[in-house]
C-alpha positions in Angstrom: 0.0 0.0 0.0 1.0 3.6 -0.6 0.5 5.4 2.6 0.7 9.1 3.5 1.0 10.5 7.0 0.1 14.1 7.9 2.7 15.5 10.3 1.3 17.3 13.3 3.8 18.8 15.7 5.5 16.3 18.0 3.2 13.4 17.0 5.3 13.4 13.9 8.1 11.7 15.9 5.6 9.0 16.9 4.1 8.6 13.4 7.6 8.4 11.9 8.7 5.5 14.2 5.5 3.7 13.3 6.0 4.4 9.6 9.4 2.8 9.7 7.8 -0.4 10.9 5.1 -0.2 8.2 7.9 0.3 5.6 9.5 -3.0 6.8 6.1 -4.7 6.2 6.3 -3.7 2.5 4.3 -0.4 2.5 5.6 2.7 0.7 5.5 5.8 3.0 4.8 9.5 2.0 4.5 12.6 4.1 2.5 15.9 4.2 3.7 18.7 6.5 2.3 22.1 7.2 5.8 23.7 7.7 9.5 23.3 6.8 10.7 22.7 10.3 9.0 19.3 10.5 9.8 18.7 6.8 13.5 19.2 7.5 13.2 16.9 10.5 11.8 14.2 8.3 14.5 14.8 5.7 17.1 14.5 8.4 15.5 11.1 9.4 15.8 9.7 5.9 12.6 10.8 4.1 13.3 11.5 0.4 12.2 14.9 -1.0 10.2 12.9 -3.6 8.1 11.4 -0.8 7.4 14.7 0.9 4.9 17.6 0.4 5.7 20.7 2.5 2.6 22.9 2.1 4.4 26.0 3.6 6.5 26.1 0.4 3.4 27.4 -1.3 2.8 30.0 1.4 4.0 32.9 -0.7 1.4 32.0 -3.3 -1.6 32.2 -0.9 -0.2 35.2 0.9 0.0 37.4 -2.2 -3.4 36.5 -3.6 -5.8 39.5 -3.2 -8.6 37.5 -4.8 -9.0 33.9 -6.0 -8.6 32.9 -9.6 -11.5 31.0 -11.2 -9.6 27.7 -10.9 -9.2 28.4 -7.1 -12.9 29.1 -6.7 -13.6 25.9 -8.5 -11.3 24.0 -6.1 -13.2 25.4 -3.1 -16.6 24.6 -4.6 -15.5 21.1 -5.4 -14.4 20.6 -1.8 -17.7 21.8 -0.5 -19.8 19.8 -2.9 -18.1 16.4 -2.1 -16.9 16.7 1.6 -20.1 17.9 3.3 -18.0 20.7 4.9 -18.5 24.4 3.9 -15.3 26.4 3.5 -16.5 28.9 6.1 -17.1 26.1 8.6 -13.7 24.6 7.8 -12.1 28.0 8.6 -14.1 28.6 11.8 -13.1 25.1 13.1 -9.4 26.1 13.0 -8.2 28.2 16.0 -5.5 29.9 14.0 -6.9 30.2 10.5 -10.1 31.7 11.8 -8.1 34.6 13.2 -6.7 35.5 9.8 -8.4 37.7 7.2 -11.1 35.8 5.4 -9.5 36.3 2.0 -6.2 35.0 3.3 -7.8 31.9 4.8 -9.7 31.1 1.6 -6.6 31.5 -0.5 -4.6 29.2 1.9 -7.2 26.5 1.6 -7.5 26.8 -2.2 -3.7 26.6 -2.8 -3.2 23.9 -0.2 -6.1 21.9 -1.5 -4.7 22.1 -5.1 -1.3 20.9 -3.9 -2.7 18.1 -1.7 -4.9 16.8 -4.6 -1.9 16.9 -7.0 0.4 15.1 -4.5 -2.2 12.4 -3.7 -2.9 11.7 -7.4 0.8 11.9 -8.5 1.9 9.5 -5.7 -1.2 7.3 -6.2 -1.9 7.4 -2.4 -4.3 4.8 -1.2 -4.3 5.5 2.6 -4.0 8.6 4.7 -3.2 8.5 8.5 -3.7 11.8 10.3 -5.3 13.6 13.2 -8.4 15.7 12.7 -7.5 18.9 14.5 -6.5 21.6 12.0 -8.1 22.8 8.8 -5.3 21.5 6.6 -5.7 18.0 8.1 -9.5 18.1 7.4 -8.7 19.4 3.9 -6.4 16.4 3.3 -9.0 14.0 4.7 -11.8 15.4 2.4 -9.6 15.3 -0.7 -8.3 11.7 0.0 -11.9 10.5 0.3 -13.0 12.3 -2.8 -10.2 10.6 -4.8 -11.3 7.2 -3.6 -8.7 6.7 -0.9 -9.2 5.8 2.7 -8.3 7.9 5.7 -7.9 6.7 9.2 -7.6 8.9 12.4 -6.2 6.7 15.2 -7.4 7.8 18.6 -8.2 6.6 22.0 -11.6 4.9 22.5 -11.7 6.6 25.9 -13.4 3.6 27.7 -11.9 1.1 28.4 -8.7 2.9 29.0 -5.4 2.1 27.2 -7.1 1.2 23.9 -7.2 2.9 20.6 -9.2 2.5 17.4 -9.6 4.1 14.0 -12.1 6.6 12.8 -12.8 7.5 9.1 -13.6 11.1 8.2 -13.2 14.0 10.6 -15.9 13.0 13.1 -15.9 10.2 15.7 -19.4 9.0 14.8 -18.3 5.4 14.2 -15.3 3.2 14.8 -13.8 1.3 11.8 -15.4 -2.1 11.9 -12.9 -5.0 12.2 -14.7 -8.1 13.5 -17.5 -9.4 15.6 -16.8 -9.8 19.4 -15.8 -13.3 20.5 -16.1 -15.0 23.9 -12.8 -13.6 25.1 -14.0 -10.0 24.3 -17.2 -10.6 26.2 -15.3 -11.9 29.3 -13.0 -8.9 29.2 -16.0 -6.6 28.9 -17.7 -8.2 31.8 -14.6 -7.9 34.0 -14.0 -4.3 33.0 -17.7 -3.3 33.5 -17.7 -4.7 37.1 -14.5 -2.8 37.7 -16.0 0.3 36.3 -19.1 0.2 38.4 -17.1 -0.6 41.6 -14.1 1.8 41.1 -15.4 4.5 38.8 -12.0 4.9 37.1 -11.2 8.0 35.0 -10.1 7.3 31.5 -6.3 7.4 31.2 -6.2 10.2 28.7 -8.0 12.5 31.2 -5.3 12.1 33.8 -3.8 15.5 33.1 -2.1 18.1 35.2 -4.6 20.5 36.6 -2.1 22.9 38.2 -3.4 26.5 38.2 -1.7 28.8 35.7 1.2 30.8 36.9 4.2 32.6 35.5 7.1 30.3 34.7 10.8 31.3 34.6 11.4 29.7 31.3 8.7 31.7 29.4 11.3 34.1 28.0 13.3 31.2 26.6 10.1 29.7 25.1 9.2 33.0 23.6 12.6 33.3 21.9 12.2 29.8 20.6 8.8 30.5 19.1 10.0 33.8 17.6 12.9 32.0 15.9 10.5 29.2 14.7 8.1 31.7 13.2 10.9 33.5 11.5 12.1 30.3 9.9 8.6 29.0 9.1 6.3 32.0 8.5 3.7 30.0 6.5 3.1 27.1 8.9 -0.6 27.5 9.5 -0.6 24.8 12.2 2.0 26.5 14.4 0.6 29.1 16.8 2.4 32.5 16.4 4.3 34.0 19.4 1.7 36.7 20.0 -1.1 34.0 20.3 0.9 32.0 22.8 1.9 35.1 24.9 -1.7 36.3 24.9 -3.1 32.9 26.0 -0.5 32.4 28.8 -0.8 35.8 30.3 -4.6 35.9 30.1 -4.7 32.6 31.9 -2.7 33.9 34.8 -4.7 37.2 34.8 -8.1 35.3 34.6 -7.1 32.9 37.4 -6.3 35.9 39.7 -9.6 37.5 38.8 -11.5 34.3 39.5 -9.9 34.0 42.9 -11.7 37.3 43.7 -15.1 36.7 42.0 -15.4 33.0 43.0 -18.1 32.1 40.4 -18.4 28.4 41.2 -20.6 26.9 43.9 -20.4 23.6 45.8 -23.1 20.9 45.7 -24.2 18.4 48.3 -25.6 14.9 47.7 -28.3 14.0 47.5 -29.3 17.3 45.8 -32.3 19.3 47.0 -33.8 19.4 43.5 -33.5 17.1 40.5 -31.0 18.3 37.8 -29.7 17.7 34.3 -25.8 17.7 34.1 -23.8 19.2 31.2 -20.0 19.7 31.1 -18.0 22.4 29.5 -15.4 21.6 27.0 -11.8 22.9 27.0 -11.7 25.4 24.1 -10.1 25.6 21.6 -10.2 21.9 21.2 -11.3 19.5 18.4 -14.0 17.9 20.6 -16.0 21.1 20.6 -14.7 23.2 17.6 -14.7 20.3 15.1 -16.9 17.5 16.4 -19.5 20.0 17.7 -18.7 22.9 15.3 -22.3 24.2 15.0 -22.6 24.2 18.8 -19.1 25.6 19.6 -20.5 28.7 21.3 -20.9 27.0 24.6 -22.7 29.8 26.3 -25.4 29.9 23.7 -25.6 26.1 23.7 -26.2 26.0 27.5 -28.7 28.9 27.2 -30.7 26.8 24.6 -30.4 23.7 26.7 -31.8 25.5 29.7 -34.8 26.6 27.6 -35.7 22.9 27.1 -35.9 22.0 30.8 -39.1 21.8 32.8 -39.5 24.0 35.9 -38.9 20.9 38.1 -35.2 20.7 37.2 -32.0 22.7 37.4 -29.2 22.6 34.9 -25.8 21.9 36.5 -22.9 23.1 34.4 -19.5 21.8 35.4 -16.3 23.4 34.3 -13.5 21.3 32.8 -10.6 20.5 35.2 -7.9 22.0 33.0 -9.8 25.3 32.2 -9.1 27.4 35.3 -7.9 30.6 33.8 -8.8 29.7 30.2 -12.0 31.7 30.4 -12.6 35.1 31.9 -15.0 35.9 34.8 -17.3 37.5 32.2 -18.0 34.1 30.6 -19.1 32.6 33.9 -21.2 35.7 34.7 -23.1 35.2 31.5 -23.7 31.5 32.4 -24.8 32.3 35.9 -27.5 34.7 34.6 -29.2 31.9 32.6 -32.3 30.7 34.4 -32.0 27.4 36.3 -28.2 27.2 35.7 -25.9 26.3 38.6 -22.2 26.7 37.8 -20.1 24.0 39.5 -16.4 23.9 40.3 -14.1 21.9 38.1 -13.0 20.1 41.3 -16.5 18.7 41.9 -16.7 14.9 41.9 -17.7 13.9 38.3 -18.9 10.4 39.3 -21.2 11.7 42.0 -22.6 14.3 39.7 -23.3 11.8 37.0 -24.8 9.1 39.3 -27.2 11.6 40.9 -28.3 13.3 37.6 -31.6 12.6 35.9 -30.0 13.2 32.5 -26.5 13.9 31.3 -26.0 16.0 28.1 -22.7 16.7 26.4 -21.6 18.0 23.0 -19.2 15.1 22.5 -17.8 14.6 26.0 -17.0 11.4 27.8 -19.4 12.3 30.6 -22.3 11.1 28.5 -20.4 7.8 27.8 -19.8 7.3 31.5 -23.4 8.1 32.4 -24.7 5.5 29.9 -22.5 2.9 31.5 -23.9 3.8 34.9 -27.4 3.4 33.5 -28.1 7.1 33.6 -30.0 8.6 30.6 -27.5 10.4 28.4 -27.4 12.3 25.2 -24.7 13.9 22.9 -25.1 16.7 20.5 -22.5 15.4 18.1 -23.2 11.8 16.8 -20.7 9.6 18.6 -19.4 6.0 18.2 -20.9 5.2 21.7 -24.3 6.3 20.5 -25.9 2.9 20.7 -25.9 3.0 24.5 -27.1 6.6 24.7 -30.7 7.7 25.1 -30.2 9.9 22.1 -27.2 10.2 19.8 -27.1 13.6 18.0 -29.6 15.8 19.8 -30.3 19.3 18.5 -31.4 21.6 21.4 -32.0 24.4 18.9 -34.7 22.6 17.1 -36.4 19.4 18.2 -35.5 18.3 21.7 -37.9 19.9 24.1 -40.6 17.3 24.0 -38.2 14.4 24.3 -36.3 15.9 27.2 -39.5 16.9 29.0 -40.9 13.4 28.6 -37.7 11.8 29.8 -37.5 13.9 32.9 -41.2 13.2 33.6 -40.3 9.5 33.9 -41.6 8.4 30.5 -38.1 7.7 29.0 -35.8 4.8 29.5 -37.8 2.0 31.1 -35.1 -0.7 31.0 -34.3 -2.6 34.2 -30.8 -3.0 35.7 -30.3 -6.4 34.0 -31.2 -5.0 30.6 -28.9 -2.1 31.0 -26.0 -4.3 32.1 -26.5 -6.7 29.2 -26.6 -3.7 26.7 -23.5 -2.1 28.1 -21.4 -5.3 28.3 -22.4 -6.1 24.7 -21.3 -2.7 23.6 -18.0 -2.8 25.5 -17.2 -6.2 24.0 -17.9 -4.6 20.5 -15.5 -1.7 21.3 -12.8 -4.2 22.4 -13.2 -6.1 19.2 -12.8 -2.9 17.1 -9.8 -1.5 19.1 -6.3 -2.4 20.2 -4.3 -2.2 23.4 -1.8 0.7 23.1 -1.2 4.4 23.2 -1.7 7.0 20.4 0.2 10.2 21.6 3.4 12.1 21.2 6.6 11.8 23.3 6.2 15.2 24.9 2.8 14.3 26.5 3.2 10.5 27.0 6.7 9.2 26.8 5.5 5.6 26.9 4.0 5.9 23.4 7.6 5.5 22.1 8.4 2.2 23.7 9.2 -0.6 21.3 6.2 -2.7 22.4 3.8 0.2 21.8 5.2 1.2 18.4 5.1 -2.4 17.3 1.5 -2.7 18.5 0.4 0.4 16.7 2.2 -0.6 13.5 0.5 -4.0 13.6 -2.9 -2.4 14.2 -2.4 0.0 11.2 -1.4 -3.0 9.0 -4.5 -4.9 10.0 -6.7 -1.9 9.1 -4.9 -1.5 5.8 -5.3 -5.2 5.0 -9.0 -4.9 5.7 -9.1 -2.2 3.1 -7.4 -4.4 0.6 -9.9 -7.2 1.1 -12.8 -4.7 0.8 -11.3 -3.3 -2.5 -11.0 -6.8 -3.9 -14.7 -7.5 -3.0 
């Protein structure tokens, strides 16, 4: 197979180590990068120029365009017509490109799309492996699918922990199907489910540092590094510019200090005095909200609309994300607290207690809905998710159609399954997830050093090979 990887910051080191193993299995490897720093890193590690597309090399072309030529407009219309993504949505999904002038962003996508299409056709690419975080990655995914290739986004399956699967397209609405669960999968699912109900473990990918933001002595050194990187790589549209990083870090420290004065969060006691619906805020910018839930990425308006759907008997508990202290200003929480029925909860509140006592859990795409369903609590997501088969509703639209369903559910007319039925459904689903996933870590060495162990790299390479071979069999059929 002819495989292309899309380099994305430090996960490039991880992908490269896996790619070497795939090469030994007989696959031909190609690369797309957004900037010359990682392109040079790949060249230094043995990748030939002929197997590499550096999109930033075409930066001067999109930077100097004042308006799009007819062929560029055609490229954008073709992308929209076949991918299901509008160009405006694609731009707004990207935390960096959305901050650029609209004409610049459109020009960037038109030129990059043209070069990606040319490269995939010229190299006869059959498979794309990438993340789905930046507009250029989503562009490559869309074009690859248009040309008849397959794309796979390897990612954690969240629950059970320590496992990953493959998603096609830019959403996480379904895992790539591999096989039907066997007896061993069912036994593993039963064992994990009993452990989950007894111990309430947090998914491993969520075990992140929640230290409050503060000034670090090495900030000046990091600023110098980023200034130098930007000078060397001015057209890398996936690399945050120094001003962006400085603004985010100082605003986090400033917001944290202001929050210590305003104290917007309240504590809760269990059992609660009134029934409630729970929803959780997403870290932002983040793919889970800006891409998977793009049309609902204004979280304040989403919560306002959700509150409109609730009957007078219920409150709406809104829990902040554990890593977001300082990420949002007090004004954001002030807007939330003014919404009728909303109670704003501390990020340190016990997630499991909140979920277990809720009458309903609603999330844009978050794991809280997945956990709630496993506990037997009614749960819904706004974005269609791969764990939708155990949810009460998978893909709810609070702006349009959900009032009657939520009202009925909270009135006791919803899920009438008994505990045994819930257990059977959840074990059956967990066994299915185990059958479509692999033990291992998808990450980068800066965030999770264990991803670079020989055993993990071998496991990921084997998993990718299995998925690729599945594609070959389907093509023959």
